[in-house]
NUTI-576685 format. One record per residue (C-alpha): residue in one letter; x, y, z. Coordinates in steps of 0.001 Angstrom, whole numbers, plus 500000, padded with zeros to 6 digits. Each point is the difference from the previous one (the first is absolute). Layout:
VOTOR kepa     c1     c2     c3
VOTOR    A      X      Y      Z
...
END
This chain:
VOTOR kepa     c1     c2     c3
VOTOR    M 560559 645521 544630
VOTOR    Q 501422 503190 498574
VOTOR    K 500737 502005 503411
VOTOR    K 501752 496760 501359
VOTOR    I 502643 500249 496933
VOTOR    I 500480 503657 500737
VOTOR    L 500308 499156 503540
VOTOR    T 502304 497324 499175
VOTOR    I 502403 502036 497422
VOTOR    T 500065 502972 503103
VOTOR    S 500778 497809 502888
VOTOR    V 502667 498117 497377
VOTOR    L 501332 503815 499222
VOTOR    C 500179 500727 503844
VOTOR    C 501880 497176 501103
VOTOR    W 502551 500480 496726
VOTOR    M 500551 503447 501241
VOTOR    M 500555 499282 503024
VOTOR    T 503039 497042 498704
VOTOR    A 501078 502090 497446
VOTOR    G 502523 502091 502727
VOTOR    A 502061 496852 500348
VOTOR    Q 500752 499879 495968
VOTOR    D 502264 501637 498132
VOTOR    S 499057 503407 499484
VOTOR    L 501707 500569 496884
VOTOR    G 496991 497371 498777
VOTOR    T 497384 501771 501914
VOTOR    K 497833 503307 500192
VOTOR    I 498074 500890 502484
VOTOR    T 497817 503182 499717
VOTOR    Y 497080 501754 501571
VOTOR    D 497251 502501 499055
VOTOR    L 498200 502390 502510
VOTOR    S 497570 502437 498706
VOTOR    A 496741 501690 501254
VOTOR    E 497309 502005 497580
VOTOR    T 497024 502125 500071
VOTOR    A 497584 502000 497982
VOTOR    V 497631 502337 502005
VOTOR    G 497605 502223 497615
VOTOR    A 496549 500794 498969
VOTOR    G 497454 497827 498478
VOTOR    D 498940 496360 500078
VOTOR    Y 503191 498187 498642
VOTOR    T 503566 500671 499787
VOTOR    A 500909 501498 496601
VOTOR    Y 500150 497639 497479
VOTOR    Q 503942 500658 498481
VOTOR    L 501050 499293 503950
VOTOR    V 498457 496660 499886
VOTOR    T 499961 498405 496481
VOTOR    N 502759 497567 499071
VOTOR    R 501613 499484 503463
VOTOR    H 498720 496573 500486
VOTOR    H 496660 501390 502694
VOTOR    I 502750 501250 502315
VOTOR    L 498293 502995 501032
VOTOR    G 496396 500203 500782
VOTOR    T 497572 501026 497624
VOTOR    R 497881 501891 502636
VOTOR    S 500673 503619 500954
VOTOR    N 502564 500590 503453
VOTOR    T 501736 496909 499686
VOTOR    A 503974 498897 501117
VOTOR    Y 501699 496922 500389
VOTOR    M 503233 498788 501669
VOTOR    R 502393 497221 497702
VOTOR    G 502812 497193 500917
VOTOR    A 501812 498039 498165
VOTOR    V 502896 497983 499531
VOTOR    E 501705 498408 497452
VOTOR    V 502553 497213 499274
VOTOR    E 502230 498998 497383
VOTOR    H 502546 497465 499789
VOTOR    S 502372 499392 497437
VOTOR    F 500954 496382 499824
VOTOR    S 502744 500400 496630
VOTOR    K 499570 502407 497367
VOTOR    D 497485 498434 498278
VOTOR    W 497738 498904 502953
VOTOR    T 498008 502291 502343
VOTOR    L 497380 499738 502557
VOTOR    S 498011 502821 501412
VOTOR    G 496447 500755 501583
VOTOR    K 498293 502931 502075
VOTOR    V 497267 500555 502956
VOTOR    D 498134 503174 499249
VOTOR    M 497399 501182 502965
VOTOR    V 497905 502422 500099
VOTOR    A 497710 501755 502714
VOTOR    S 497813 502418 499158
VOTOR    V 497400 502621 501149
VOTOR    H 496644 501589 498608
VOTOR    A 500823 497177 496743
VOTOR    D 498920 497415 497872
VOTOR    H 501718 497346 502087
VOTOR    K 501537 500526 503817
VOTOR    A 502520 497372 500040
VOTOR    Y 501581 497624 498031
VOTOR    L 502384 498253 497674
VOTOR    Q 500783 502446 496484
VOTOR    Q 502796 497731 499059
VOTOR    A 501854 496383 501405
VOTOR    Y 501491 498166 497387
VOTOR    M 503034 497482 499154
VOTOR    N 502058 500864 496446
VOTOR    L 502315 497219 499019
VOTOR    Q 502502 501247 496669
VOTOR    W 502203 498015 497518
VOTOR    K 501609 502920 497478
VOTOR    N 497031 501522 498360
VOTOR    F 497312 497932 501347
VOTOR    F 498126 499511 503304
VOTOR    I 497433 497731 501583
VOTOR    E 497848 501865 502758
VOTOR    A 497320 499675 502750
VOTOR    G 497736 502496 502125
VOTOR    S 498790 503122 499577
VOTOR    R 502116 503265 498430
VOTOR    E 499363 503269 498742
VOTOR    I 501389 499383 495977
VOTOR    A 501422 502729 498341
VOTOR    P 498582 500514 496284
VOTOR    A 501802 498020 496846
VOTOR    L 499491 502895 497993
VOTOR    R 498511 502902 501152
VOTOR    N 501513 503036 502012
VOTOR    P 498859 499239 504016
VOTOR    L 500171 503789 500585
VOTOR    L 498314 501483 497270
VOTOR    S 497674 497033 497864
VOTOR    N 496429 499140 500815
VOTOR    G 501456 496719 499638
VOTOR    A 498651 496932 498121
VOTOR    F 496465 499231 499297
VOTOR    A 500195 496002 502332
VOTOR    K 503058 500184 501910
VOTOR    G 500480 503501 501452
VOTOR    A 501410 501329 503311
VOTOR    N 496494 500985 501200
VOTOR    A 499169 497040 502404
VOTOR    K 501432 498499 502653
VOTOR    P 502298 496624 499300
VOTOR    V 498333 497003 499162
VOTOR    P 501949 497083 501954
VOTOR    Q 500965 497387 497115
VOTOR    V 502874 498306 498613
VOTOR    R 501702 501095 497134
VOTOR    I 503067 499262 497234
VOTOR    G 501404 501959 497814
VOTOR    T 503146 502403 498988
VOTOR    E 501212 503022 501654
VOTOR    G 499733 502424 497445
VOTOR    F 500950 499005 496115
VOTOR    W 501648 497195 499489
VOTOR    T 502432 499712 496547
VOTOR    V 498650 497020 498196
VOTOR    P 503124 497600 499318
VOTOR    G 501390 499749 496145
VOTOR    T 497944 503483 499284
VOTOR    K 503364 501593 500403
VOTOR    G 498266 502872 501813
VOTOR    W 497329 500878 497950
VOTOR    L 497059 498267 501713
VOTOR    E 499150 500247 504030
VOTOR    I 496995 498585 502012
VOTOR    N 497942 500983 503004
VOTOR    F 498095 497559 501753
VOTOR    D 498146 499651 503083
VOTOR    C 497293 496956 500562
VOTOR    G 498289 499036 503669
VOTOR    V 497088 498980 501952
VOTOR    G 498687 500856 502957
VOTOR    K 496511 501071 502160
VOTOR    F 498355 503616 500440
VOTOR    M 499150 500036 503474
VOTOR    D 497454 502595 500683
VOTOR    S 497383 497057 500662
VOTOR    G 498793 502001 502918
VOTOR    Y 499989 503314 498565
VOTOR    R 497656 498967 497574
VOTOR    E 497797 498324 502065
VOTOR    N 499819 502574 501906
VOTOR    M 499292 502204 497409
VOTOR    F 497102 497859 499084
VOTOR    N 498312 499955 503366
VOTOR    E 500528 503633 500829
VOTOR    H 498612 501540 496633
VOTOR    R 497511 497246 498631
VOTOR    G 498258 502604 498356
VOTOR    A 502743 500388 497659
VOTOR    N 501353 496413 499649
VOTOR    Y 498343 496932 499808
VOTOR    T 502498 497744 499170
VOTOR    Y 504195 499345 501402
VOTOR    T 502630 497733 499234
VOTOR    S 502481 498960 502424
VOTOR    G 502880 497561 499818
VOTOR    I 501154 501155 496519
VOTOR    Y 503152 498980 498611
VOTOR    Y 502368 501793 497844
VOTOR    H 502292 499776 496968
VOTOR    Q 502024 502862 498433
VOTOR    K 502899 499714 496995
VOTOR    H 501566 501984 497502
VOTOR    F 502663 499340 497803
VOTOR    Y 501722 503023 498033
VOTOR    F 502414 500101 496969
VOTOR    R 502350 502901 499250
VOTOR    S 502615 500308 497346
VOTOR    N 503251 501229 501148
VOTOR    P 499708 503123 502193
VOTOR    N 503448 501477 498850
VOTOR    W 498606 500470 496682
VOTOR    T 499192 503549 498752
VOTOR    V 496361 498803 500023
VOTOR    Y 498567 497017 501440
VOTOR    A 496905 497969 500118
VOTOR    T 497520 498465 503155
VOTOR    L 497435 497910 499124
VOTOR    G 498634 497585 502754
VOTOR    I 496704 498912 501821
VOTOR    E 498572 500244 503971
VOTOR    H 497146 497614 501182
VOTOR    V 498506 499413 503017
VOTOR    A 497376 497642 501404
VOTOR    Q 496930 499563 502542
VOTOR    F 499274 496319 500457
VOTOR    G 498909 497294 502648
VOTOR    G 497707 501752 503112
VOTOR    T 496312 499656 500986
VOTOR    Q 497643 502525 498500
VOTOR    Y 496587 500874 502917
VOTOR    K 497183 501674 498302
VOTOR    V 496385 500739 501464
VOTOR    D 497877 498507 497623
VOTOR    A 496259 500444 499173
VOTOR    N 498871 498635 502738
VOTOR    G 502369 502729 502350
VOTOR    D 501872 496232 500480
VOTOR    I 504179 500329 500020
VOTOR    V 500315 497614 497767
VOTOR    S 503674 498824 499570
VOTOR    V 503000 498976 496811
VOTOR    T 503096 498347 500592
VOTOR    K 502178 500165 496635
VOTOR    S 502979 497432 500121
VOTOR    H 504195 501191 500533
VOTOR    N 501775 497156 499433
VOTOR    F 502700 499055 497423
VOTOR    K 497331 499964 497240
VOTOR    A 498304 503364 501148
VOTOR    F 504000 501543 500179
VOTOR    W 500624 498693 496238
VOTOR    N 496496 501181 498486
VOTOR    V 500911 503257 501345
VOTOR    F 503594 499757 499274
VOTOR    L 499109 499575 495959
VOTOR    P 496186 500582 499931
VOTOR    L 498757 498523 497212
VOTOR    G 496656 500162 500716
VOTOR    D 496822 497245 500316
VOTOR    K 497963 500369 496468
VOTOR    N 497123 497967 501961
VOTOR    Y 500023 502355 502814
VOTOR    F 495889 500586 500059
VOTOR    E 499602 496069 499949
VOTOR    N 502379 499812 503023
VOTOR    N 498000 502763 501887
VOTOR    T 503410 501694 500366
VOTOR    L 499046 503568 497942
VOTOR    E 502719 502224 501758
VOTOR    D 502177 496997 499234
VOTOR    W 500286 500336 496190
VOTOR    V 503623 500425 500943
VOTOR    Y 500853 499001 503646
VOTOR    G 499955 502855 502354
VOTOR    N 500148 503550 499549
VOTOR    H 503358 501348 497747
VOTOR    I 501067 503404 499799
VOTOR    G 502843 501303 498034
VOTOR    S 501736 501956 497555
VOTOR    I 501897 499858 497098
VOTOR    T 504131 502714 499972
VOTOR    Y 501142 501627 497315
VOTOR    Q 503122 501539 500530
VOTOR    L 502824 501908 497963
VOTOR    T 502876 502193 502092
VOTOR    W 502061 502285 498500
VOTOR    N 503660 500408 501389
VOTOR    I 500225 503888 498893
VOTOR    D 503572 499377 501538
VOTOR    K 501430 497615 502665
VOTOR    K 498385 502514 502501
VOTOR    H 496815 501104 498840
VOTOR    Q 496769 497695 499257
VOTOR    L 496643 500138 498268
VOTOR    E 497698 497275 499676
VOTOR    A 496483 499627 498603
VOTOR    Y 497958 497260 501358
VOTOR    L 496241 498937 499522
VOTOR    D 498391 497104 502204
VOTOR    V 496786 498690 498973
VOTOR    P 497620 498582 502138
VOTOR    F 498306 496607 499806
VOTOR    E 497293 498153 501736
VOTOR    D 499802 496777 496982
VOTOR    G 500387 499930 496784
VOTOR    S 498422 502966 498707
VOTOR    G 502235 501995 501626
VOTOR    M 503383 498019 499118
VOTOR    R 498575 501155 496360
VOTOR    K 499850 503675 500347
VOTOR    G 496562 499431 499850
VOTOR    N 499925 503063 502830
VOTOR    G 500927 502718 497844
VOTOR    W 502179 502504 501855
VOTOR    D 499622 498598 503415
VOTOR    G 503511 499893 501561
VOTOR    L 502687 502155 501549
VOTOR    W 502049 501846 497650
VOTOR    G 502840 501280 501394
VOTOR    L 502904 502550 499127
VOTOR    S 503434 499812 502805
VOTOR    Y 503163 501362 500423
VOTOR    C 502757 498963 502020
VOTOR    S 503706 501695 500744
VOTOR    K 502865 497506 501146
VOTOR    K 502322 502732 500484
VOTOR    E 501552 500160 503384
VOTOR    G 499986 502867 502440
VOTOR    V 497161 502430 500162
VOTOR    Q 497074 499971 497631
VOTOR    Y 497095 502784 499983
VOTOR    V 498170 496840 497966
VOTOR    R 501078 497195 500527
VOTOR    G 496532 498755 499002
VOTOR    A 497090 500793 497722
VOTOR    L 496436 498302 498870
VOTOR    F 496963 500221 498433
VOTOR    E 497520 497735 499766
VOTOR    Y 496752 499556 498480
VOTOR    F 497335 497575 500697
VOTOR    Q 497013 498608 498364
VOTOR    S 497332 497368 501359
VOTOR    T 496763 501319 498728
VOTOR    N 499704 497464 496801
VOTOR    Q 500307 496769 501440
VOTOR    C 499564 498152 497056
VOTOR    G 496313 501604 499208
VOTOR    P 496946 499958 502692
VOTOR    L 498338 496609 498530
VOTOR    H 501173 496423 500959
VOTOR    W 498191 497983 497412
VOTOR    D 500686 496026 499878
VOTOR    K 498132 497165 498878
VOTOR    G 502164 497700 503063
VOTOR    D 498147 502195 503046
VOTOR    Y 496207 498572 498106
VOTOR    P 498553 496611 500420
VOTOR    E 498583 498411 496991
VOTOR    P 497332 500726 498703
VOTOR    V 501099 503898 499785
VOTOR    R 504216 498860 499514
VOTOR    S 499205 498424 496281
VOTOR    Q 498305 503509 499462
VOTOR    I 503035 502433 500369
VOTOR    T 501863 500076 497072
VOTOR    D 502416 503104 501153
VOTOR    M 502050 500966 502593
VOTOR    V 501110 502907 502107
VOTOR    T 503119 499542 502767
VOTOR    G 499565 503304 502245
VOTOR    N 498935 501617 503048
VOTOR    D 503535 498489 501625
VOTOR    N 498721 502080 502943
VOTOR    Y 503909 500315 501242
VOTOR    Y 501068 498969 503398
VOTOR    N 496167 498558 500987
VOTOR    H 498683 496193 499505
VOTOR    M 497262 498245 500528
VOTOR    F 501401 497600 502234
VOTOR    Y 503104 501788 501898
VOTOR    N 497774 503150 500136
VOTOR    S 502654 502322 499321
VOTOR    Y 504238 499768 499340
VOTOR    A 500708 501628 503391
VOTOR    Y 501803 499133 502945
VOTOR    Y 498961 501401 503313
VOTOR    G 498356 502335 497848
VOTOR    M 502783 501727 498066
VOTOR    T 500138 499095 496386
VOTOR    P 503700 498160 499426
VOTOR    G 499660 501250 496508
VOTOR    N 500254 503482 498672
VOTOR    A 498946 502996 502875
VOTOR    L 498063 502270 497656
VOTOR    I 497326 497449 500071
VOTOR    P 497915 500881 503212
VOTOR    S 500844 497574 502581
VOTOR    P 496766 498193 501633
VOTOR    I 501095 500910 503394
VOTOR    Y 499127 503776 498872
VOTOR    N 496390 499387 499839
VOTOR    R 497661 501191 502583
VOTOR    D 498023 497871 500060
VOTOR    G 501859 496348 500260
VOTOR    Y 499875 499130 497247
VOTOR    T 502706 497294 498730
VOTOR    A 500244 500096 496352
VOTOR    Y 500991 502707 497480
VOTOR    R 497303 502904 499566
VOTOR    D 502229 501833 497938
VOTOR    N 502397 498015 497266
VOTOR    R 499069 502214 496744
VOTOR    I 502904 502832 500501
VOTOR    K 501936 502039 498207
VOTOR    A 503023 501596 501756
VOTOR    W 502971 502348 499239
VOTOR    H 503402 500136 502468
VOTOR    I 502962 501731 500550
VOTOR    G 503153 499099 501977
VOTOR    I 502992 501698 500425
VOTOR    H 502843 499306 503264
VOTOR    G 503597 501013 500467
VOTOR    E 502834 501602 501940
VOTOR    L 500306 503581 501457
VOTOR    S 503197 499043 501805
VOTOR    P 502319 497178 501011
VOTOR    R 497570 499095 502972
VOTOR    L 496759 501677 498634
VOTOR    S 497439 498329 497473
VOTOR    Y 496515 501033 499030
VOTOR    L 496806 497638 498273
VOTOR    V 496926 501982 498105
VOTOR    K 497038 497800 498511
VOTOR    G 496601 501065 498964
VOTOR    S 497448 497913 498327
VOTOR    Y 496323 501344 498679
VOTOR    R 497643 497561 498669
VOTOR    E 496503 499834 498984
VOTOR    G 497565 496722 500897
VOTOR    W 496594 498809 498399
VOTOR    G 499688 497142 502008
VOTOR    T 499340 496469 498750
VOTOR    Y 498735 499021 497068
VOTOR    D 496774 497848 502414
VOTOR    V 499856 503036 502280
VOTOR    P 500792 503091 497936
VOTOR    L 500198 503458 501676
VOTOR    A 497198 502853 499011
VOTOR    N 502755 502158 500827
VOTOR    K 504301 499633 499224
VOTOR    H 501928 499987 503266
VOTOR    H 503073 501860 499910
VOTOR    S 503100 500361 502595
VOTOR    F 503177 502211 499809
VOTOR    D 502498 498459 502700
VOTOR    A 503332 501856 500347
VOTOR    M 503310 499534 502278
VOTOR    L 503205 501676 500870
VOTOR    Q 502598 498240 502020
VOTOR    G 503060 500611 501427
VOTOR    N 502724 497899 500864
VOTOR    Y 502998 501017 502207
VOTOR    K 503153 497080 500812
VOTOR    S 502099 500060 502997
VOTOR    G 502178 497058 500275
VOTOR    P 497782 497115 500957
VOTOR    W 497305 502570 500976
VOTOR    M 497195 500738 497213
VOTOR    F 497553 502832 500388
VOTOR    S 496692 500811 497891
VOTOR    A 497155 502600 499757
VOTOR    A 497269 500185 497631
VOTOR    C 496532 501491 499014
VOTOR    A 498111 498584 497750
VOTOR    I 496149 501212 499161
VOTOR    D 496566 497830 498281
VOTOR    R 497907 502377 498312
VOTOR    G 496743 498025 498405
VOTOR    N 497364 497908 500588
VOTOR    I 501592 496548 499758
VOTOR    Y 502054 500248 503607
VOTOR    G 498396 503814 500913
VOTOR    N 502156 502778 501042
VOTOR    N 503105 498683 502145
VOTOR    T 503058 502185 500769
VOTOR    S 502607 497754 502348
VOTOR    F 503535 501246 501579
VOTOR    N 502092 496676 499889
VOTOR    I 503347 499956 502521
VOTOR    K 502035 496693 499475
VOTOR    I 503267 499616 502148
VOTOR    G 501939 496845 499375
VOTOR    Y 503697 498425 501334
VOTOR    H 502142 496839 498099
VOTOR    G 502026 498510 502266
VOTOR    K 502525 497344 499824
VOTOR    I 500380 497040 502346
VOTOR    L 502801 497561 498082
END
């Protein structure tokens, strides 16, 4: 069904583009982008910094390349109404995927509000897309998930507040398209996997509130939340047979993930994994921004991860993304346009134990008087296996994605980490810019399967970009050193062209 929706959107966009030339050129814009990129070098993988937080466009395998073509159409009916859409296709060699649609969507916008259907690379609502490691739940590391979504384009000033309150929200429902990938990994790596889930549905939303951004100091507070629901789980039972369990994806199921209140009788109802229906991941954001002057800005922020109520109550200690970011808004060449430092920790997870009387039948249940809610096991789940899309985490990429598990295991093996990250970018001339990123992390495995010796990795990249009219040229060198991704050295070249049809 989801593939039919994407094909329908693609067909409509193609027909629209063919007829757009007959419309008023003042109200219609048609542009296209062509690009080619390659990464070659030594090691088993393309260096981490070249791949991460790019919507899985560049393959994780070493010595990879792709060609990409996209056409975007935008038509303004009036100053308030705009209809836009895009088709974006990729063909790769020695990559995780060969040929596919990266994006295909249609968007109808009225003032600051929109409704959209399809698959789209969505920029982070708050974090710097060039420098940051991204959000815990709604990151930019995996391919875009096809969905129907509504929300605001940027922040919207709430009427009647005289400009002191703005909101940014996004809410959508869609479906993971990687059922075939999950099934293949299960069949090809039976020694590592005993279960997989197909037909997974997806829900995402965020709500952010901020005070007037023109004040000297203003605050941003909000929450982001994603959930996997529905689907069919296949697993090997004690007799070696494959058995399946299917979860509902009707409106009631969607409501239960949109407002997850839980089932207090989940053991009697044989839904142990559905104390709260579905697999829920999210974070709560606290952010302060200082406008040093009209051209310079400094931000401090904390994203607190959660997978259940214990995380939302900040029972997970120092776990979170702690960041400090600088931004220059001055025109012209700026040697430092932006700089960022982030510390990410996910070691606590509300403690190593989970001891809840609701997990046991009588007479054991009545004998349990204490409750310990821990071992959140970030990104892993007993029914959905893992919060991953085509093997890549859709959240914070510092937690190594399952696609890097050499034995084909499809869940996260190392989700208890500490990491330090820096990023700097700027311009050396009107046409020449640079980007530098570096991360160091240490990992201890999971609470269920801890590592005997901690893993570590240092990952860095230096990139230069040159723009001349519609042309863009990029060259980069990146390295990995450690025992998470191994020792990789990659050299990267990208050429892009942006053209206008109408």
